N, C-alpha and C positions, 0 to 999 in steps of 0.2 A: 458613327454619331450624328442622330438627327437634331440639331441643335435649336431649329424651330419650329419645333412641333408638329400635329398632323389635326388638331381638334376641329378645323375649321373645314379639311378637304372634302367634305359632301356636299357643303350648303357655298359651294365659291358663287360668286357671280365673276370672278373675271380666274380663269385660269393662268399660273405662272409656270412656264416652263427657262430653265429648270431651274430648281429649287436646290441642288447640288451644289451651281455655285454661288449661293447664300451659304448654306452651310461649309463650303471649304472654305471661305473665307472669311466667315465667324469662327474654325478651330483656328486657322491662322493668325488672326485679330481680335480674339475675345472681349476686345473691348468694346467690339461694335456688336457684339451678338445680340444686346438688348433694341437695340438700335434697328436692324432689320429686321429681328422680331416684328418688331411693330410697322415698320414699313409690310411687310410681308403680310400680317392682316391685313390693314387695312384698306391694302389693296384687293384683297380676294373676297373680303366682305363689301365689296361693292360694284355697283355696275357704272363703267364710265363708259358716253358716249360719243365724247371728244375730248379733245387735247383740254378745250374751255372746262369740261368738267370734272377731269382729272387735277386742274391748278385749284379747283375751290376745296379740295382735299389736298395736295402736293403746293402750294404758290410756290413753293424755288425751286420749281420743276422748268428744265427750259428742252428745246426743241432744237435740236441739229441736224437737219436735214431732216433725212426718215427716223432717227433715234431718238428717243426722248432720254434726257440726264435728270437723274433724281439727286437732290443733295441731302445725303444721310447722316446720321448721328453729329448735329452742328456741324456742318459743314466736313466733315473728315471722311467721308468716305462718300464716292462718287460708286453711282449703279446705273451703266446706261441699257435699254432695254428697245425696243421695237417693239410697239403697241400697235395692234391688229384691234381698234373698237368693234368693228363690225363682227367678226367672230369671239372676240372676248380673249384675248391672247395677249397676254406680254412674254417677250422673249427676251430673256437676260441674255446681253452680249458679253457683258465682262461688269465684274466688281472691283475697284479699283481705290488705292488709296488717293487722298487727293494730289501726294506727289507725283503716283505713279499718271495719275490724269493729268495732269498738266503738262508730263512727256508729248501727250497728242499720239501715242505710236496706236492707240484706238482706233483711231479715225483712218488705217491703214487696212 
């Protein structure tokens, strides 16, 4: 079941790969569904040319090496992504609870 909708898929600015990770996390953690939905649609509805542009919409985002870490849902969810601004691609590497993120296994 796709919890995050598809209404903007034909008019996207950024291409998110893969939305399945968002849906799987939302299914396991239903309280995060609306926050993930908001993150997804904010990202897909805009063009970002750089990390500085991204921070205008996502001021809590941080860069860790080549990855971007988003705090989603009031800092309850951490979304880790590799963003290729020149190709307008966002590769979701992991969606984690705050506790899972703090274990740092995502860095391996």
